[in-house]
C-alpha positions as CSV (number, residue, x, y, z in Angstrom):
1,M,0.7,-11.9,29.9
2,E,-1.9,-9.8,28.3
3,I,-2.0,-6.1,29.0
4,L,-4.7,-3.5,28.0
5,V,-3.5,0.1,27.5
6,L,-6.1,2.7,27.9
7,N,-5.7,6.4,26.9
8,L,-8.9,8.4,27.8
9,G,-9.1,11.9,26.4
10,S,-11.8,14.5,27.0
11,S,-14.0,13.1,24.3
12,S,-12.3,9.9,23.3
13,I,-10.9,6.6,24.3
14,K,-7.9,5.0,22.6
15,F,-6.8,1.5,23.5
16,K,-4.4,-1.2,22.6
17,L,-4.4,-4.8,23.9
18,F,-0.9,-6.5,24.0
19,D,0.3,-10.0,24.2
20,M,3.5,-9.2,26.3
21,Q,5.3,-12.5,25.5
22,E,6.2,-11.1,22.2
23,N,5.2,-7.4,22.8
24,K,2.8,-7.5,20.0
25,P,-0.7,-6.0,19.7
26,L,-3.8,-8.2,19.7
27,A,-6.2,-5.4,19.0
28,S,-6.4,-1.7,18.9
29,G,-9.2,0.9,18.6
30,L,-10.8,4.1,19.3
31,A,-14.1,5.4,20.7
32,E,-14.6,9.1,19.7
33,K,-16.9,12.1,19.9
34,I,-18.0,10.8,23.3
35,G,-21.0,12.9,24.6
36,E,-21.8,14.2,21.2
37,E,-25.0,13.5,19.0
38,I,-23.3,10.8,17.1
39,G,-20.1,9.0,18.1
40,Q,-17.9,6.3,16.5
41,L,-16.3,3.1,17.6
42,K,-13.5,1.5,15.7
43,I,-11.8,-1.7,16.7
44,K,-9.2,-3.7,14.6
45,S,-8.0,-7.2,15.4
46,H,-4.3,-7.9,14.8
47,L,-4.6,-11.6,15.2
48,H,-3.4,-13.6,12.2
49,H,-6.4,-15.9,12.3
50,N,-8.9,-13.1,12.9
51,D,-8.5,-9.9,10.9
52,Q,-11.9,-8.4,11.7
53,E,-12.4,-4.7,11.8
54,L,-15.4,-3.0,13.4
55,K,-16.5,0.6,12.4
56,E,-19.8,1.6,13.9
57,K,-21.5,5.0,14.3
58,L,-23.5,5.1,17.5
59,V,-24.3,7.3,20.6
60,I,-21.6,7.1,23.2
61,K,-23.1,8.8,26.2
62,D,-20.0,9.0,28.4
63,H,-16.6,7.3,29.0
64,A,-18.1,4.4,31.0
65,S,-20.4,3.6,28.1
66,G,-17.5,3.7,25.7
67,L,-15.5,1.4,27.9
68,L,-18.4,-1.0,28.1
69,M,-18.8,-1.0,24.3
70,I,-15.0,-1.7,23.9
71,R,-15.2,-4.6,26.5
72,E,-18.1,-6.2,24.8
73,S,-16.8,-5.8,21.2
74,L,-13.4,-7.5,22.2
75,T,-15.3,-10.7,23.3
76,K,-17.8,-10.6,20.5
77,M,-15.1,-10.3,17.8
78,G,-13.3,-13.3,19.4
79,I,-10.2,-11.3,20.3
80,I,-10.5,-12.4,24.0
81,K,-12.7,-15.0,25.4
82,D,-13.3,-13.2,28.7
83,F,-12.3,-9.6,29.8
84,N,-11.1,-11.2,33.1
85,Q,-8.2,-13.0,31.3
86,I,-6.4,-9.6,31.1
87,D,-3.5,-9.6,33.5
88,A,-3.2,-5.8,34.0
89,I,-4.4,-2.4,32.6
90,G,-1.9,0.4,32.0
91,H,-3.4,3.9,31.9
92,R,-1.9,6.9,30.3
93,V,-2.2,9.8,32.9
94,V,-1.1,13.1,31.5
95,Q,-0.2,15.0,34.6
96,G,1.7,13.4,37.5
97,G,2.9,16.7,39.0
98,D,5.7,16.5,41.7
99,K,4.0,13.5,43.1
100,F,4.7,10.7,40.5
101,H,8.1,10.2,39.0
102,A,7.5,6.7,37.9
103,P,4.6,4.4,37.0
104,V,2.6,3.2,40.1
105,L,0.2,0.5,41.0
106,V,-3.2,2.3,41.4
107,N,-4.8,2.4,44.9
108,E,-7.2,4.8,46.5
109,K,-4.5,7.2,47.5
110,V,-3.1,7.3,43.9
111,M,-6.6,7.9,42.7
112,Q,-7.0,10.9,45.0
113,E,-3.7,12.4,44.0
114,I,-4.6,12.2,40.3
115,G,-7.9,13.8,41.0
116,K,-6.1,16.7,42.8
117,L,-3.7,17.1,39.9
118,S,-6.7,17.8,37.7
119,I,-6.1,21.4,38.4
120,L,-3.0,21.2,36.2
121,A,-4.6,19.2,33.5
122,P,-8.4,19.9,33.6
123,L,-9.2,18.3,30.2
124,H,-7.2,15.2,30.7
125,N,-6.7,14.0,34.3
126,P,-10.5,13.7,35.0
127,A,-10.9,11.6,31.9
128,N,-7.9,9.5,32.8
129,L,-9.4,9.0,36.3
130,A,-12.8,8.0,34.8
131,G,-11.1,5.0,33.1
132,I,-9.5,4.0,36.3
133,E,-12.8,4.2,38.3
134,F,-14.7,2.2,35.7
135,V,-12.1,-0.7,35.9
136,Q,-12.1,-0.5,39.7
137,K,-15.8,-1.0,39.8
138,A,-16.3,-3.5,37.0
139,H,-13.1,-5.5,37.5
140,P,-11.6,-4.9,40.9
141,H,-9.3,-7.8,40.8
142,I,-7.4,-6.6,37.6
143,P,-4.2,-4.6,38.6
144,Q,-4.2,-1.1,37.2
145,I,-1.0,0.8,36.6
146,A,-0.8,4.5,36.0
147,V,1.9,5.7,33.6
148,F,2.4,9.4,33.7
149,D,3.3,11.7,30.7
150,T,5.3,13.9,32.9
151,A,7.3,11.1,34.7
152,F,10.2,10.9,32.1
153,H,10.9,14.6,32.6
154,A,11.0,14.4,36.4
155,T,14.8,14.0,36.0
156,M,15.1,17.6,34.9
157,P,17.4,19.8,37.3
158,S,15.6,22.5,39.1
159,Y,17.4,25.2,37.1
160,A,15.7,23.8,33.9
161,Y,12.2,23.3,35.4
162,M,11.8,26.4,37.5
163,Y,10.2,29.6,36.2
164,A,11.7,33.0,37.3
165,L,8.7,33.8,39.4
166,P,8.3,34.5,43.1
167,Y,9.4,31.3,44.6
168,E,6.3,31.1,46.8
169,L,4.2,30.5,43.7
170,Y,6.2,27.2,43.3
171,E,5.7,26.4,46.9
172,K,2.1,27.2,47.1
173,Y,0.8,26.2,43.6
174,Q,3.5,23.9,42.1
175,I,4.0,26.3,39.3
176,R,6.9,24.9,37.3
177,R,7.7,23.2,34.0
178,Y,6.6,19.5,33.9
179,G,6.8,18.7,30.1
180,F,4.7,16.1,28.3
181,H,5.0,13.3,25.7
182,G,7.3,11.6,28.2
183,T,6.4,8.1,27.2
184,S,7.1,8.9,23.5
185,H,10.5,10.6,24.1
186,H,11.5,7.7,26.5
187,Y,10.5,5.0,23.9
188,V,12.3,6.5,20.9
189,A,15.4,7.2,22.9
190,K,15.7,3.6,24.0
191,E,15.1,2.5,20.4
192,A,17.7,4.9,19.1
193,A,20.3,3.8,21.6
194,K,19.7,0.1,20.7
195,F,19.8,0.9,17.0
196,L,23.2,2.7,17.5
197,N,24.6,-0.1,19.7
198,T,25.1,2.6,22.5
199,A,24.5,1.9,26.2
200,Y,21.4,3.7,27.0
201,E,23.0,5.1,30.3
202,E,25.6,6.9,28.1
203,F,23.1,7.9,25.3
204,N,22.7,11.7,24.5
205,A,20.0,12.8,22.0
206,I,17.5,15.4,21.1
207,S,14.1,13.9,20.6
208,L,11.5,15.8,18.5
209,H,7.9,14.6,18.9
210,L,6.2,16.5,16.1
211,G,2.5,16.3,15.5
212,N,-0.6,18.4,16.2
213,G,1.0,18.7,19.6
214,S,4.8,18.9,19.5
215,S,7.7,18.9,22.0
216,A,11.4,18.6,22.1
217,A,13.4,16.9,24.8
218,A,17.1,17.0,25.6
219,I,18.2,13.5,26.8
220,Q,21.5,13.1,28.6
221,K,22.8,9.7,29.7
222,G,19.3,8.3,29.1
223,K,17.6,10.9,31.2
224,S,15.5,14.0,30.4
225,V,17.3,17.2,31.4
226,D,15.1,19.7,29.5
227,T,11.9,19.8,27.4
228,S,10.0,22.4,25.6
229,M,6.5,22.1,27.1
230,G,6.0,23.7,30.5
231,L,3.3,23.9,33.1
232,T,0.9,22.9,30.4
233,P,1.4,21.6,26.7
234,L,1.0,25.2,25.5
235,E,4.6,26.3,26.0
236,G,7.4,25.5,23.5
237,L,7.2,24.6,19.9
238,I,4.7,26.0,17.4
239,M,2.0,23.4,17.0
240,G,-1.1,22.6,15.0
241,T,-3.4,25.0,16.9
242,R,-1.2,26.1,19.9
243,C,1.0,29.2,19.8
244,G,4.1,27.9,21.7
245,D,6.4,30.4,23.3
246,I,5.1,34.0,23.4
247,D,5.5,37.1,25.5
248,P,3.1,36.7,28.4
249,T,2.0,40.3,27.9
250,V,0.3,39.3,24.7
251,V,-2.5,37.8,26.7
252,E,-3.2,41.1,28.5
253,Y,-2.8,43.0,25.2
254,I,-5.3,40.8,23.2
255,A,-7.8,41.1,26.1
256,Q,-7.6,45.0,26.0
257,C,-7.5,45.4,22.3
258,A,-10.2,42.8,21.4
259,N,-12.2,43.1,24.5
260,K,-11.8,39.4,25.3
261,S,-12.0,37.6,28.6
262,L,-9.0,35.6,29.9
263,E,-10.9,32.4,29.0
264,E,-11.5,33.7,25.5
265,V,-7.8,34.6,25.0
266,M,-6.7,31.2,26.3
267,K,-9.0,29.6,23.7
268,I,-7.2,31.6,21.1
269,L,-3.8,30.5,22.2
270,N,-4.7,26.8,22.5
271,H,-7.2,26.2,19.7
272,E,-6.9,29.0,17.1
273,S,-3.2,29.7,16.9
274,G,0.0,27.9,15.8
275,L,-0.2,26.7,12.1
276,K,-3.9,27.2,12.0
277,G,-3.6,30.7,13.3
278,I,-1.0,31.7,10.6
279,C,-2.5,30.1,7.5
280,G,-6.0,28.8,8.6
281,D,-5.0,25.2,8.5
282,N,-3.3,22.6,10.7
283,D,-3.2,19.8,8.4
284,A,0.4,19.5,7.2
285,R,-0.6,17.9,3.9
286,N,-2.8,20.9,3.0
287,I,-0.1,23.3,4.1
288,E,2.6,21.6,2.0
289,A,0.4,21.5,-1.1
290,R,-0.4,25.2,-0.7
291,K,3.2,26.1,-0.1
292,E,4.2,24.4,-3.3
293,K,1.6,26.5,-5.1
294,G,3.1,29.7,-3.8
295,D,0.7,30.4,-0.9
296,K,2.6,33.0,1.2
297,Q,0.7,32.3,4.5
298,A,1.3,28.5,4.1
299,K,5.0,29.1,3.5
300,L,5.2,31.5,6.4
301,A,3.6,28.9,8.8
302,F,5.9,26.2,7.6
303,E,9.0,28.4,8.0
304,M,8.0,29.6,11.4
305,C,7.4,26.1,12.6
306,A,10.8,24.7,11.2
307,Y,12.7,27.7,12.6
308,C,11.2,27.3,16.0
309,I,12.2,23.6,16.1
310,K,15.7,24.4,14.8
311,K,16.2,26.9,17.7
312,H,15.4,24.3,20.2
313,V,17.8,21.9,18.5
314,G,20.6,24.4,18.7
315,A,19.8,25.3,22.3
316,Y,19.7,21.6,23.4
317,M,23.0,20.9,21.7
318,V,24.6,23.6,23.8
319,A,22.9,22.1,27.0
320,L,24.0,18.5,26.2
321,G,27.5,19.3,25.0
322,R,27.6,15.9,23.0
323,V,24.7,14.8,20.9
324,D,24.6,11.2,19.5
325,A,21.4,11.6,17.6
326,I,18.6,13.8,16.6
327,I,15.4,11.7,16.6
328,F,12.3,12.6,14.6
329,T,9.0,11.0,15.7
330,G,5.3,11.7,15.9
331,G,2.9,12.2,12.9
332,L,4.9,15.1,11.4
333,G,8.3,13.9,12.5
334,E,7.8,10.5,11.0
335,N,6.1,11.6,7.7
336,Y,6.8,15.2,6.9
337,S,10.2,14.9,5.0
338,A,10.2,18.6,3.9
339,L,10.0,19.6,7.6
340,R,12.9,17.4,8.6
341,E,14.9,18.8,5.8
342,S,14.2,22.3,6.8
343,V,15.1,21.7,10.5
344,C,18.4,20.1,9.6
345,E,19.3,22.6,6.8
346,G,22.3,24.6,7.6
347,L,23.4,22.6,10.7
348,E,26.3,20.8,9.0
349,N,28.8,22.9,11.1
350,L,27.2,21.3,14.2
351,G,27.8,17.8,12.8
352,I,24.2,17.2,11.5
353,A,24.2,16.1,7.9
354,L,21.0,14.9,6.4
355,H,21.0,12.5,3.5
356,K,18.3,14.0,1.2
357,P,17.5,11.0,-0.9
358,T,17.0,8.8,2.1
359,N,15.0,11.6,3.8
360,D,12.8,12.0,0.8
361,N,12.1,8.2,0.6
362,P,12.8,6.7,4.0
363,G,10.5,3.6,3.7
364,N,9.0,2.2,6.9
365,G,10.1,1.7,10.4
366,L,13.3,3.0,12.0
367,V,15.6,4.7,9.4
368,D,19.0,6.4,9.6
369,L,18.5,9.6,7.6
370,S,22.0,11.0,8.0
371,Q,24.9,11.0,5.7
372,P,27.7,8.4,6.4
373,D,30.1,11.0,7.8
374,S,27.5,12.8,9.9
375,K,28.8,13.2,13.4
376,V,25.2,13.4,14.7
377,K,22.9,10.7,13.5
378,V,19.6,11.8,12.2
379,L,16.9,9.1,12.9
380,R,13.3,8.7,11.9
381,I,11.7,6.4,14.6
382,P,8.0,5.6,14.7
383,T,6.8,6.1,18.3
384,D,4.7,3.6,20.2
385,E,3.5,5.2,23.3
386,E,1.0,2.4,24.0
387,L,3.8,-0.2,23.9
388,E,5.9,1.8,26.3
389,I,3.0,2.0,28.7
390,A,2.5,-1.7,28.4
391,L,6.2,-2.4,29.0
392,Q,6.2,-0.2,32.1
393,A,2.9,-1.7,33.3
394,K,4.4,-5.2,32.8
395,E,7.3,-4.5,35.2
396,I,5.0,-3.7,38.0
397,A,2.5,-6.5,37.2
398,K,5.2,-9.1,37.2
399,K,6.0,-8.2,40.9
400,L,2.4,-9.0,41.8
401,K,2.5,-12.6,40.5
């Protein structure tokens, strides 16, 4: 079985094609800067007999144009003979709201609901839907499965996902915490349980997906019971350009003091805050280099970020009671050893003991970073959201055979 995973952003298309007999990628790629003057298409073959790589600068008018280019390139490069040989397509859909708690086979009703939920994810759901619509028109016989970023967190209890606002705002407008990065948290939690030889249904963990966008999840008996992101991905941890948790009155105060509109303030919170807001840079490599040279703002940005993550770890340890593992994943979680060290520092009394030499040189893949006597295992696990989407899509596609 071959499954194509599509992840359409506001101006990009990421994809990965899998051979599901061995759960191995056949090809992966990215179309970016869609709608801009000059875009870029990158495709890499993962076939042993065909290690071609395409890099091309060109105009990508819209998402449909980008998908056409990807389809044509896959056949021209000899990765597939015919696009119609693909057995199913799994789509990453960011916001499933209260409607979707599991992956679903796409039909007209599902498409309508995804469209309605665009009000909660205006930059992402319309793009996700554009990919679904393209495939429906061009290849209506290929089953499409929507896998929702929010679905893994649908198991949160109401006391964890509700905001202390007038209840009618939840009833009328579905204002609540949904959480994101669900496919990533789910994937690494399963991998961790397998690695520790623990039944997933009994596994408790704190998953830290750290990157330009970051979130933490409390996982109890294999299910998400709390997560740091909320109605949107703005809530929670300090991120690359997002502020994370703040006093809501800050919005009004900035608007009054700086004479900014609500739209302008939200742009500041989403795109000009976080690490970038504190030190002018959201590239962790640059921040670390500056910090090592004594740059005070870079040091402050790093310390604020690590402290915020540490607070969430502490809070989730209380919520879970028993924690089997702390999982670091995502671009920063997997690669930024100094951040992992700072997060774990001082938590020995909570049973978290990091082994510094291993943390500094973890090698590749899944690695146990904890000391032998650490009661809570500290794991570095590379995430694979595309594979998780493919695995979930496969389960639905098999039922159609």
